[in-house]
C-alpha positions in Angstrom: 62.2 0.4 -30.5 60.1 3.3 -31.8 62.7 5.8 -30.6 65.4 4.0 -32.6 63.5 4.4 -35.8 63.1 8.1 -35.5 65.2 10.5 -37.6 68.3 12.1 -36.0 66.4 15.5 -36.0 63.4 14.1 -34.2 65.7 12.4 -31.6 67.5 15.7 -31.1 64.1 17.5 -30.6 62.8 14.9 -28.1 66.1 14.9 -26.1 66.1 18.8 -26.0 62.6 18.8 -24.7 63.5 16.3 -22.1 66.4 18.5 -20.9 64.1 21.6 -20.8 61.5 19.8 -18.7 64.2 18.5 -16.3 65.7 22.0 -15.9 62.3 23.6 -15.3 61.5 20.8 -12.8 64.7 21.5 -10.9 64.1 25.2 -11.1 60.6 24.8 -9.6 62.1 22.8 -6.7 64.8 25.4 -6.2 62.2 28.1 -6.0 60.3 26.3 -3.2 61.9 26.5 0.2 62.4 23.2 1.9 60.5 23.4 5.2 62.6 22.4 8.3 59.7 20.3 9.7 57.2 18.1 8.0 53.7 19.6 7.4 50.4 18.2 6.4 49.4 19.5 2.9 46.1 20.6 4.4 47.7 22.5 7.3 46.0 25.9 8.0 47.4 29.3 9.1 47.2 28.5 12.8 49.9 25.9 12.2 52.1 28.4 10.4 51.6 31.0 13.2 52.6 28.6 15.9 56.2 29.3 14.7 55.8 32.5 12.6 53.8 34.6 15.0 56.3 37.5 14.4 54.9 37.9 10.9 51.7 39.2 12.4 53.2 41.9 14.7 54.6 45.3 13.9 53.6 48.9 13.4 52.5 48.2 9.8 51.1 44.7 9.2 50.1 43.6 5.7 46.3 43.3 5.4 46.8 40.0 3.6 48.0 38.4 6.9 44.4 38.5 8.1 43.4 36.5 5.0 45.6 33.7 6.1 49.1 32.4 5.0 47.6 30.2 2.3 46.3 33.2 0.4 49.9 33.7 -0.8 51.7 30.4 0.1 51.0 26.8 -0.6 52.4 23.6 0.9 53.7 20.8 -1.3 54.7 17.4 0.1 56.7 15.1 -2.1 58.3 11.8 -0.8 57.9 13.0 2.8 59.8 16.3 2.0 57.8 19.5 2.7 58.2 22.5 0.4 56.5 25.9 1.0 56.2 28.0 -2.1 54.2 30.9 -3.4 51.0 30.3 -5.2 52.4 32.0 -8.3 55.7 31.8 -10.2 57.0 35.2 -8.9 56.3 37.4 -5.9 55.1 40.2 -8.2 52.3 38.0 -9.6 51.2 37.1 -6.0 50.9 40.8 -5.2 48.8 41.4 -8.3 46.2 38.9 -7.2 45.0 41.7 -4.8 46.7 44.8 -6.2 45.7 44.5 -9.8 45.7 48.3 -10.2 49.5 48.2 -9.9 49.9 45.9 -12.9 52.6 47.7 -15.0 51.5 46.0 -18.2 48.2 47.7 -17.9 49.4 51.2 -17.0 50.2 53.4 -20.0 51.9 56.2 -18.0 55.3 56.2 -16.4 55.7 53.5 -13.7 58.3 53.7 -11.0 60.9 51.1 -12.2 60.8 48.9 -9.1 57.0 48.7 -9.4 57.3 47.2 -12.8 58.2 43.7 -11.6 59.5 43.5 -8.1 57.4 44.8 -5.2 59.8 43.3 -2.6 62.4 45.9 -3.6 60.6 48.4 -1.5 58.0 46.4 0.6 58.2 43.6 3.2 55.4 41.2 2.4 54.4 40.6 6.0 55.2 43.4 8.5 57.4 46.5 9.0 58.0 49.4 11.3 57.3 51.7 8.4 54.0 52.6 6.7 52.9 50.5 3.7 55.3 47.8 4.9 58.3 49.7 3.4 61.7 48.2 4.2 63.0 51.5 5.4 61.6 55.0 6.0 61.6 57.6 3.1 63.6 60.2 5.0 66.9 60.5 6.8 70.5 59.7 5.8 71.3 57.4 2.9 71.7 54.4 5.1 68.2 54.9 6.5 66.4 56.2 3.5 64.7 53.6 1.2 64.6 55.9 -1.8 68.3 56.6 -1.5 69.0 52.9 -2.1 68.6 53.7 -5.8 68.5 57.5 -6.0 71.3 59.9 -5.0 69.5 63.3 -5.0 70.8 65.5 -2.3 73.7 63.1 -1.4 76.4 64.4 -3.7 76.0 68.2 -3.8 79.1 69.7 -5.4 81.2 72.3 -3.5 79.5 75.7 -3.9 76.2 74.0 -4.8 72.9 74.0 -3.0 70.5 71.4 -1.6 66.7 71.7 -1.1 65.8 71.6 2.6 62.6 69.8 1.8 64.6 66.6 1.2 65.0 66.4 5.0 61.2 66.2 5.3 61.1 63.0 3.4 60.7 62.1 -0.3 57.0 61.4 0.2 56.5 65.1 1.1 56.5 65.8 -2.7 56.1 62.3 -4.3 53.6 59.5 -4.4 55.5 56.5 -5.7 52.7 54.6 -7.4 51.0 57.7 -8.8 50.6 57.4 -12.6 48.6 59.1 -15.3 48.9 60.7 -18.7 52.4 60.4 -20.1 54.1 63.8 -20.6 52.4 65.5 -17.6 55.0 66.2 -15.0 52.7 65.5 -12.1 52.5 61.9 -13.3 55.9 61.4 -14.9 57.6 62.3 -11.6 54.8 60.9 -9.3 54.3 64.3 -7.7 51.6 65.0 -5.1 50.6 68.0 -7.3 52.3 69.9 -10.0 54.4 73.1 -9.6 53.9 75.9 -8.7 51.0 74.7 -6.4 53.4 72.1 -4.9 56.1 74.7 -4.1 53.5 77.2 -2.7 52.6 74.7 0.0 55.9 75.8 1.7 57.0 79.1 0.0 55.0 82.3 0.4 55.2 84.5 -2.7 54.8 87.6 -0.5 57.9 86.8 1.5 60.2 89.9 1.2 63.4 87.8 0.7 61.8 86.0 -2.2 60.5 89.2 -3.8 64.0 90.7 -3.5 65.7 87.6 -4.9 63.5 87.9 -8.0 64.4 91.6 -8.4 60.7 92.7 -8.0 59.6 90.8 -11.1 56.3 88.9 -10.7 56.8 85.2 -10.0 53.7 84.0 -8.1 52.2 82.2 -11.1 55.5 81.2 -12.8 56.7 77.6 -13.1 59.3 77.4 -10.3 60.9 74.3 -11.9 61.7 76.2 -15.1 64.5 78.0 -13.1 65.0 75.8 -10.0 66.0 72.2 -9.5 63.8 70.7 -6.8 66.5 68.5 -5.3 70.0 69.9 -5.7 72.2 72.1 -7.9 75.8 72.7 -8.6 75.1 76.4 -8.2 73.5 78.4 -5.3 69.7 78.9 -5.0 69.0 75.6 -6.6 69.4 77.0 -10.1 68.7 74.6 -13.0 71.4 72.8 -14.9 71.3 75.1 -17.9 71.0 78.9 -17.6 70.6 81.7 -20.1 73.6 83.9 -19.9 71.9 87.2 -19.0 69.9 85.4 -16.3 73.0 83.6 -14.9 74.9 86.9 -14.6 71.8 88.6 -13.1 71.6 91.1 -16.0 67.8 91.1 -16.0 67.8 94.7 -17.4 69.1 93.3 -20.7 65.6 92.0 -21.4 63.4 93.5 -18.7 62.2 96.9 -17.5 60.9 97.3 -14.0 57.6 95.5 -13.6 54.5 97.7 -13.9 51.2 96.9 -12.2 52.4 93.4 -11.4 53.2 92.6 -15.0 56.4 91.9 -16.9 57.6 94.8 -19.1 60.3 94.0 -21.8 62.9 96.3 -23.2 61.7 95.5 -26.7 58.3 95.5 -28.3 58.1 91.6 -28.3 59.9 88.6 -26.9 61.2 87.7 -30.4 62.7 91.2 -30.9 64.5 90.8 -27.6 65.9 87.4 -28.6 67.2 88.3 -32.0 69.3 91.1 -30.6 71.7 88.3 -29.6 70.4 85.3 -31.6 70.3 86.7 -35.1 71.8 83.5 -36.5 68.7 81.5 -35.5 66.4 84.1 -37.1 68.4 83.7 -40.3 68.2 79.9 -40.2 64.4 80.0 -39.7 63.9 82.4 -42.6 66.2 80.7 -45.1 65.6 77.0 -44.4 64.4 75.0 -47.4 62.2 72.9 -45.1 60.7 75.4 -42.7 59.1 74.8 -39.3 55.9 76.9 -39.0 56.2 76.7 -35.2 59.5 78.5 -35.3 58.0 81.6 -37.0 56.3 82.7 -33.8 57.8 84.2 -30.6 60.8 82.3 -29.3 59.2 82.1 -25.9 56.5 80.0 -27.4 59.0 77.1 -27.2 61.8 78.4 -25.0 62.0 79.5 -21.4 63.9 82.7 -21.4 65.7 82.0 -18.1 66.7 78.4 -17.6 65.9 74.8 -18.0 66.6 71.1 -17.3 68.0 70.6 -20.9 70.0 72.7 -23.4 68.1 75.6 -25.1 65.6 75.6 -22.2 62.5 74.1 -24.1 59.3 74.6 -22.1 57.7 73.0 -20.3 60.2 70.3 -21.2 62.0 68.9 -24.2 59.2 66.5 -25.1 56.0 68.4 -24.3 57.3 71.5 -26.1 56.5 69.8 -29.4 53.5 67.8 -28.5 51.3 70.9 -27.8 51.1 71.3 -31.6 51.9 67.8 -32.8 48.9 66.2 -31.2 49.2 63.1 -33.5 52.5 62.3 -32.0 51.2 63.0 -28.5 48.8 60.1 -29.1 51.8 57.9 -30.0 53.3 58.6 -26.6 50.4 56.8 -25.0 51.5 53.5 -26.5 53.2 50.9 -24.2 56.7 51.1 -25.8 58.2 54.5 -26.8 61.4 55.4 -28.5 63.7 57.0 -25.9 64.8 60.1 -27.9 61.2 60.9 -28.9 59.5 60.7 -25.5 62.2 60.8 -22.9 64.8 63.2 -24.4 62.9 65.3 -26.9 62.0 65.6 -30.5 65.0 67.8 -31.2 67.3 64.8 -30.9 66.3 63.7 -34.4 64.6 66.9 -35.8 65.9 70.4 -36.2 63.2 72.6 -34.8 64.4 75.8 -36.5 64.4 74.3 -40.0 66.9 72.8 -42.4 67.2 71.2 -45.9 66.1 67.7 -45.0 62.7 66.1 -45.2 60.7 66.2 -42.0 63.4 68.5 -40.5 65.6 65.4 -39.9 69.1 66.0 -38.7 70.4 63.7 -41.5 69.6 63.3 -45.1 68.4 59.7 -44.9 66.6 57.6 -42.2 69.6 55.3 -41.9 72.1 58.1 -41.4 69.8 59.4 -38.7 69.4 56.1 -36.8 72.9 54.9 -37.1 74.2 58.1 -35.4 73.2 56.4 -32.2 72.7 52.7 -33.2 75.6 52.3 -35.7 78.8 50.4 -34.9 80.8 53.6 -35.7 78.8 55.8 -33.4 81.2 58.1 -31.6 79.5 60.6 -29.3 81.6 63.5 -28.2 82.2 63.6 -24.5 81.6 67.0 -22.8 83.0 66.1 -19.4 82.8 69.5 -17.8 79.1 69.6 -18.7 78.4 65.9 -17.9 76.9 65.5 -21.4 77.7 63.8 -24.7 77.1 65.4 -28.1 76.1 64.0 -31.5 75.4 65.4 -34.9 78.6 67.5 -34.8 77.8 68.9 -31.4 74.3 70.2 -32.4 72.6 67.8 -30.0 73.6 67.4 -26.4 72.4 64.4 -24.3 73.0 63.1 -20.7 76.3 61.5 -20.2 74.7 58.1 -19.5 72.4 58.3 -22.6 74.2 55.6 -24.6 74.0 53.1 -21.7 70.3 52.6 -22.5 70.5 52.0 -26.2 71.7 49.2 -28.5 74.5 49.2 -31.0 73.9 47.1 -34.1 76.7 44.7 -35.2 76.7 45.9 -38.8 79.4 45.2 -41.4 79.1 46.5 -44.9 75.4 47.4 -44.3 74.6 43.8 -43.2 73.9 42.2 -39.8 70.4 43.2 -38.5 68.2 41.7 -37.3 70.2 38.5 -38.1 73.6 37.9 -39.6 74.0 39.1 -43.2 70.5 40.6 -43.3 70.7 44.0 -45.1 69.6 47.3 -43.6 69.8 49.5 -46.7 68.6 49.4 -50.3 69.4 46.2 -52.3 70.8 47.3 -55.6 71.4 45.5 -58.9 75.0 44.2 -58.9 75.2 44.9 -62.6 73.8 48.4 -62.3 74.3 49.9 -58.9 72.1 52.9 -59.7 69.1 50.5 -60.0 67.4 49.7 -56.7 65.9 46.2 -56.6 64.4 46.4 -53.1 64.1 49.8 -51.2 65.1 49.2 -47.6 66.0 51.3 -44.6 65.3 51.4 -40.8 61.8 52.6 -41.3 61.0 49.6 -43.5 60.7 47.5 -40.3 60.6 50.0 -37.4 58.4 52.9 -36.3 60.4 56.0 -35.2 58.3 57.1 -32.2 56.3 54.3 -30.5 54.5 51.0 -30.7 52.2 48.8 -28.7 54.8 46.1 -29.2 58.4 45.9 -28.2 61.1 46.7 -30.9 58.8 49.4 -32.4 58.0 47.3 -35.4 55.8 48.8 -38.1 52.0 48.7 -37.9 52.4 47.7 -34.2 53.3 44.1 -35.2 54.8 41.6 -32.8 58.4 40.4 -33.3 57.8 36.9 -34.6 58.0 34.9 -37.9 54.7 36.3 -39.1 56.4 39.7 -39.2 59.2 38.3 -41.3 56.8 36.6 -43.6 55.3 40.0 -44.5 58.3 40.4 -46.8 59.8 37.0 -47.1 56.7 35.2 -48.4 57.5 31.5 -48.9 61.2 32.0 -48.2 61.3 30.9 -44.6 59.5 28.3 -42.5 58.3 24.8 -43.3 57.8 25.5 -47.0 61.1 27.1 -47.9 61.6 28.0 -51.6 64.7 26.6 -53.1 66.6 27.6 -56.2 65.6 30.2 -58.7 62.2 30.7 -57.1 63.9 32.0 -54.0 65.7 34.8 -55.7 62.6 35.7 -57.7 60.6 35.9 -54.5 63.2 38.1 -52.8 63.1 40.6 -55.6 59.4 40.7 -55.5 59.1 41.2 -51.7 57.3 44.3 -50.8 58.5 46.2 -47.6 55.7 46.9 -45.2 56.9 50.2 -43.8 57.6 53.6 -45.2 60.8 55.1 -46.4 
């Protein structure tokens, strides 16, 4: 009787909630395995082990087994049907009841992706023939190596290329999967046992005559081995990095170097910069004539560039991200936030900024924030494919990125400057239709988003969460229970104050 008197909207809400509850109930039952024999809800581990004794035997048995089966599982009996389920909604949450130090939501550094939410990708929860209850060993051929289930290092070496023999010793020779720490430090970003060159010197002797000869007598004992060598495989001999400086690639060391003296490098010119501009005079001219100059570019080129090789174009050192953060410490702090913008902290600042100077504010590669962002996120984004280099290029070929770069980003469904974050929402300045030179509400990507990082997903300004409170910061009184109607709505829209910067 009461239900019949409710409004249509109220009936719809109640019916929807009922459906949700039913679905969740069925999902809960589906997540709990039906036990083949009836059990007493108060059954102890001894009952479990009378059938599952195999879970307690093996070369590597999970220490939780000694705590009892009910430390992870629970018995539910409903209408004489026995279900055995985990004590939490997901396996990952069960693991965190003991391994709280592995909680990815509390770790600010780079976490190995499987460890973010699914321990069982790598571990057996009971027992295994491998240490740490790993499903497979971390060495051997692809079919036997757990790491090669996801990774392909060393398995697809091109003809004429090279492969690091250390791969046959096992991935854990150099890596500790769960090791994390300060973002931007290679030791932690790649979960290394220690950083290079110390890691390399565990196996390679700098006094080895063959190594000395290969380096043409130049001192290399304290050099960063990974600036020139790929630690896994390469399409060229001697594990050379993906990008090589022409004189180095052609072994013309005498273009820049004289023979070493007293164990020290001696250049053919008075300074590194003088050596570089003999070939790269165009960059010297750009640095000098740019309207917006980068002070960091005024020093020696080798302050930012490795002169021999690198993992990315132009050989930034120690990598494309850290090369900038040594000076821009304020942005280094941004990198410690939970959610980072991929180009800023995974590819490098030079994706969006021209490090040698240009005519745009903040050295941006486009005149406006929207032009910059829509180069990747716009519906008309058309990266140039460089198939021979396994790269793609944007900004008229000035920026080169990995060929799978755009598989990680989102393209906005914009039409005529409308369509994000909801249909017909504008993303650029709202102008007076009677005078299009007059801006009623200034608006661009930075009105709502931070360009580098945030403690919240979606990189919203002031680290705000993506909810209606964020929308209310501009649309006061326009959305929600007390919606404005009529002339007041348009007045309120014109008076809205964006919360971000331009």
